[in-house]
C-alpha positions in Angstrom: -18.4 -13.0 33.3 -16.2 -11.1 30.8 -12.4 -11.5 30.2 -10.5 -8.6 31.7 -10.2 -5.8 29.1 -6.5 -5.5 29.6 -6.1 -9.0 28.2 -8.6 -8.6 25.4 -5.9 -8.0 22.7 -3.8 -11.0 23.5 -3.6 -13.3 20.5 -4.0 -17.0 21.0 -0.9 -18.6 22.4 1.5 -20.0 19.9 0.9 -23.7 20.4 -2.9 -23.8 20.6 -2.7 -21.7 17.4 -0.4 -24.3 15.8 -2.8 -27.1 16.7 -5.6 -25.2 15.1 -3.6 -24.8 11.9 -2.4 -28.4 11.6 -4.5 -30.9 13.6 -7.4 -31.1 11.2 -5.0 -32.2 8.5 -3.4 -35.7 8.4 0.4 -35.8 8.7 2.2 -36.7 5.5 4.7 -39.0 7.2 6.0 -40.1 10.6 5.4 -37.2 13.0 8.5 -35.3 14.0 8.0 -32.5 16.6 10.4 -29.7 15.8 8.1 -26.9 17.0 8.7 -26.7 20.7 12.0 -26.0 22.4 11.9 -28.9 24.8 15.5 -30.3 25.3 15.9 -34.0 24.7 19.6 -34.4 25.6 20.4 -36.6 28.6 19.6 -35.2 32.1 22.5 -35.2 34.7 23.1 -38.8 35.7 23.2 -37.9 39.4 19.8 -36.2 39.4 17.7 -39.1 40.7 20.0 -39.7 43.6 20.1 -36.0 44.5 16.3 -35.8 44.6 16.1 -39.0 46.7 18.6 -37.6 49.2 16.2 -34.8 50.1 12.9 -36.6 49.7 12.1 -36.1 53.4 11.9 -32.4 52.9 8.6 -32.8 51.1 7.3 -32.9 54.7 8.2 -29.3 55.3 7.4 -26.0 53.7 10.3 -25.0 51.4 12.4 -21.9 51.7 10.5 -19.2 49.8 13.6 -17.4 48.5 15.9 -20.5 48.1 17.9 -22.5 50.6 21.3 -21.1 51.6 22.9 -24.2 49.8 21.1 -23.5 46.5 21.8 -19.7 46.6 25.5 -20.4 47.4 25.7 -22.8 44.5 24.2 -20.3 42.1 26.5 -17.6 43.3 29.5 -19.9 42.8 28.3 -20.6 39.3 28.0 -16.9 38.5 31.5 -16.4 39.7 32.9 -19.2 37.6 30.8 -18.3 34.5 30.9 -14.5 34.5 33.5 -13.6 37.1 30.9 -11.6 39.1 30.6 -11.8 42.9 27.1 -11.5 44.3 25.8 -11.8 47.8 23.7 -15.0 47.7 21.5 -13.9 50.6 20.6 -10.4 49.2 21.2 -10.5 45.4 19.8 -13.9 44.2 16.4 -15.5 44.5 15.4 -19.0 43.3 12.6 -19.3 40.8 10.1 -21.9 39.5 11.8 -21.6 36.1 12.7 -18.3 34.4 9.1 -17.6 33.2 7.9 -17.1 36.7 10.6 -14.5 37.3 10.1 -12.7 34.0 6.5 -12.2 34.9 6.5 -11.5 38.6 9.6 -9.3 38.6 7.8 -7.0 36.2 4.9 -6.7 38.7 7.4 -6.1 41.5 9.5 -3.4 39.8 7.3 -1.6 37.3 5.9 1.6 38.7 2.3 2.7 38.0 3.5 5.9 36.3 6.6 7.6 35.0 6.6 11.3 34.6 2.9 11.2 35.4 2.2 9.0 32.4 1.5 5.3 31.7 4.9 3.5 31.7 6.2 1.8 28.6 8.0 -1.6 28.5 10.3 -2.4 25.5 10.0 -5.9 24.0 12.0 -7.4 21.2 9.8 -8.5 18.3 9.6 -11.6 17.9 9.6 -12.4 21.6 8.9 -14.8 24.4 5.2 -14.3 25.0 5.4 -13.8 28.8 7.1 -10.4 28.3 3.9 -9.0 26.8 1.6 -10.5 29.3 3.8 -9.2 32.2 3.7 -5.7 30.7 -0.1 -5.6 30.3 -0.6 -7.1 33.8 1.6 -4.4 35.3 -0.5 -1.7 33.6 2.2 -0.7 31.2 2.2 -0.2 27.5 4.2 -2.8 25.5 6.4 -1.3 22.8 7.3 -4.0 20.3 10.7 -3.3 18.6 11.6 -5.3 15.6 14.6 -7.6 15.7 15.4 -8.1 12.0 18.3 -9.3 10.0 19.4 -5.7 9.4 19.8 -5.2 13.2 21.6 -8.5 13.6 18.3 -10.0 15.0 18.5 -7.8 18.1 16.2 -4.8 18.8 17.7 -1.4 18.3 16.2 0.4 21.3 18.5 3.4 20.9 16.7 4.2 17.7 13.5 4.9 19.5 12.4 8.6 19.9 12.9 10.5 23.1 9.2 10.7 23.8 9.1 6.9 24.0 12.4 6.3 25.8 11.5 8.9 28.5 8.5 6.8 29.6 10.3 3.4 29.5 10.6 1.6 32.9 11.8 -1.8 31.7 13.4 -3.2 28.6 13.3 -6.9 28.0 16.2 -8.5 26.0 16.8 -12.1 25.3 20.4 -13.1 24.6 21.1 -15.6 23.1 17.8 -14.7 21.5 14.8 -16.9 20.9 14.0 -17.6 18.1 17.0 -16.3 16.0 20.0 -17.5 18.1 21.6 -14.0 18.1 24.1 -13.0 20.8 24.3 -9.5 22.3 27.9 -8.5 22.1 29.8 -6.7 24.9 29.4 -3.4 23.0 25.6 -4.1 22.6 25.3 -4.5 26.4 27.4 -1.4 27.1 25.3 0.7 24.8 22.0 -0.7 26.2 23.2 -0.1 29.8 24.2 3.4 29.0 20.8 4.0 27.4 19.1 2.7 30.5 21.1 5.0 32.7 20.4 8.0 30.5 16.6 7.3 30.5 16.4 5.7 33.9 14.9 2.2 33.1 15.8 -1.3 34.1 17.1 -4.0 31.8 15.5 -7.5 32.2 18.0 -9.9 30.6 16.6 -13.3 29.8 19.7 -15.4 29.5 18.2 -18.9 29.7 20.0 -20.0 26.5 23.4 -18.7 27.8 25.0 -22.2 27.9 24.0 -23.4 24.5 26.5 -21.8 22.1 28.9 -22.7 19.4 31.8 -20.3 19.8 32.9 -18.2 22.8 30.7 -18.0 25.8 28.2 -15.2 25.5 28.8 -12.1 27.7 26.2 -11.5 30.3 24.3 -8.3 31.1 25.2 -8.2 34.8 28.8 -9.1 33.9 29.2 -6.1 31.6 27.3 -3.8 34.0 29.7 -4.8 36.8 32.7 -4.2 34.5 31.3 -0.7 33.7 30.7 0.1 37.4 26.9 0.5 36.7 24.3 0.4 39.4 23.7 -3.3 40.0 20.0 -2.5 40.3 20.0 -1.3 36.7 20.1 -4.9 35.4 18.1 -8.0 36.3 19.2 -11.4 34.9 17.2 -14.6 34.6 18.6 -18.1 34.3 17.2 -21.6 34.2 18.2 -25.2 34.3 15.7 -26.0 31.6 18.0 -25.4 28.6 21.4 -25.5 30.4 20.9 -28.9 32.0 18.0 -30.4 29.9 15.6 -30.2 32.8 12.5 -28.3 31.5 10.2 -30.3 33.8 12.2 -29.4 36.9 11.1 -25.8 36.8 14.2 -24.4 38.5 15.9 -21.1 37.8 16.9 -17.9 39.5 16.8 -14.1 39.3 19.8 -12.0 40.3 20.3 -8.2 40.5 21.1 -5.5 43.0 19.9 -5.9 46.6 17.2 -3.2 46.3 15.6 -5.0 43.3 15.8 -8.4 45.0 14.3 -7.1 48.2 11.3 -5.8 46.2 10.9 -9.1 44.3 11.1 -11.1 47.6 8.4 -8.9 49.1 5.9 -9.7 46.4 6.9 -13.4 46.4 6.2 -13.6 50.1 2.6 -12.9 49.3 2.1 -14.6 45.9 5.0 -16.8 45.2 5.3 -20.6 44.9 8.6 -21.8 46.3 10.5 -24.7 44.8 10.0 -27.9 46.7 12.8 -28.9 49.0 14.1 -31.9 46.9 14.1 -29.7 43.8 16.2 -27.0 45.6 18.6 -29.7 46.9 19.1 -31.3 43.5 19.3 -27.9 41.8 22.3 -26.9 44.0 24.0 -30.1 42.8 23.2 -29.3 39.1 24.5 -25.7 39.2 27.7 -27.1 40.6 28.3 -29.5 37.8 29.6 -28.5 34.3 30.4 -31.9 32.8 26.9 -32.6 31.7 26.6 -29.1 30.3 29.7 -29.4 28.2 28.5 -32.8 26.9 25.2 -31.3 25.9 26.8 -28.3 24.3 29.0 -30.5 22.2 26.0 -32.3 20.9 24.4 -28.9 19.9 27.6 -27.9 18.2 27.4 -31.0 16.0 23.7 -30.1 15.2 24.7 -26.6 14.2 27.2 -28.0 11.8 24.7 -30.4 10.3 22.2 -27.5 9.8 24.8 -25.3 8.2 25.6 -28.1 5.8 22.0 -28.9 4.9 21.0 -25.3 4.3 24.3 -24.2 2.7 23.5 -21.8 -0.1 20.0 -21.1 1.1 19.3 -17.4 0.5 18.6 -15.7 3.8 19.8 -18.6 6.0 21.7 -17.2 9.0 23.6 -19.8 11.0 22.6 -19.3 14.7 25.3 -18.3 17.1 23.6 -20.0 20.0 20.3 -21.5 21.3 18.9 -24.5 19.5 16.5 -23.0 17.0 16.7 -22.3 13.3 15.0 -19.2 12.0 14.4 -20.2 8.4 13.2 -17.8 5.7 10.1 -18.8 3.8 7.6 -16.9 1.6 4.7 -17.4 4.1 5.2 -19.0 7.5 1.8 -20.5 7.9 1.6 -21.9 4.4 5.1 -23.4 4.7 4.2 -25.0 8.1 1.0 -26.5 6.7 2.7 -27.8 3.5 5.5 -29.3 5.5 3.1 -31.1 7.9 0.8 -32.4 5.1 3.7 -33.6 2.9 6.3 -34.9 5.5 4.8 -35.0 9.0 7.4 -32.5 10.3 5.9 -30.0 12.7 7.4 -26.5 13.0 6.2 -23.1 14.2 5.2 -20.2 11.9 7.4 -17.2 12.9 4.5 -14.8 13.2 3.1 -16.9 16.1 6.0 -15.4 18.1 5.7 -11.8 16.9 3.3 -8.8 16.6 2.5 -6.8 13.5 3.9 -3.3 13.4 3.4 -0.3 11.0 6.5 -1.6 9.2 5.3 -5.1 8.9 5.5 -8.2 11.0 9.1 -9.2 11.7 8.0 -12.9 12.3 6.2 -13.2 9.0 8.3 -14.9 6.3 10.0 -17.3 8.8 9.5 -20.6 10.5 11.1 -21.6 13.8 12.7 -25.1 13.9 13.8 -26.7 17.2 16.9 -28.8 16.9 16.2 -30.8 20.1 15.6 -34.3 18.8 18.2 -37.0 18.6 20.9 -36.1 16.0 19.9 -38.6 13.3 16.2 -37.9 13.7 16.9 -34.2 13.6 19.0 -34.6 10.5 16.2 -36.4 8.8 13.8 -33.7 9.7 16.0 -30.9 8.4 16.5 -32.7 5.1 12.7 -33.1 4.8 12.3 -29.3 5.4 14.9 -28.5 2.8 13.5 -30.9 0.2 9.9 -29.8 0.8 10.3 -26.0 1.1 13.4 -25.1 -0.9 
């Protein structure tokens, strides 16, 4: 049996690739994992009790689209956070984490052709790998658009030629961005929404890092679209409790958009979806309703941002992240730096090019390493100092 041809050009996933690079070499010190963005801040204290309250619902099939209580809680959070009013029954659907939605929504909404040609899907480069797999699975052509320092680490989709933009059906955008921690400004969203209206494509806004920031709360894509009076089906947003609430193992998130989009997404999910278990939905409703644990976690990240800024002060090319919890550190060669750091210190990071694709103008991930600031503060500080002393 052969692997499907449409997946033949997929590179190895980032973390198996990292294991291949490092695991045959001994660590040069106590192992410190700074390669994966798995939050380690405290979970909400009430989570266990909330799960227990609904344990009996394991005996029933869960609501495929989300319980009314969960959807109402999400809608209330969107109103508090972004001042947008959505119908929870028709404009929001619960997800098994945002990755499920980022993949399946592409299948539900990407047409087989546009203007009689194979559709194109715009992807920031570097990127969350599910964007590319979703595009290929939908039968579209991924177009990787560099997000470099000169474009404030966000893709400049407007600079693409008309012959590309005319065939675009979906544009993925991550804000705050992974791995660079850049935030799409209100003007950026306005320009992108106007571009989408001009060339008739949808914006898939991956906003899973929206609650980890160090200044003002980032604007949201659907928030700006609503203020502009744009068609709500023009924008699809994805959120998750993984980063906001330090619950990556809970696999709980949501997708929100106009009613037409959500109807199409629900139609596909009725056939192929895996709904959240009842206790997860019950607890998620409680978590979306609580901000105290989010504010506490955010304050810890703000302290970590300040520590990183101090440790890497004066480093040529260091850009303090605006949000998220990654550092995007410049190095001469990402793989060589990652291996050297592992062999000499035991600190484990990720080469930037494991998150990107080569382009005719070079690989925008090459020359960087991604460092996750998720460990306990003192441990993280020690790791950052080891990175500085080893590589700079």
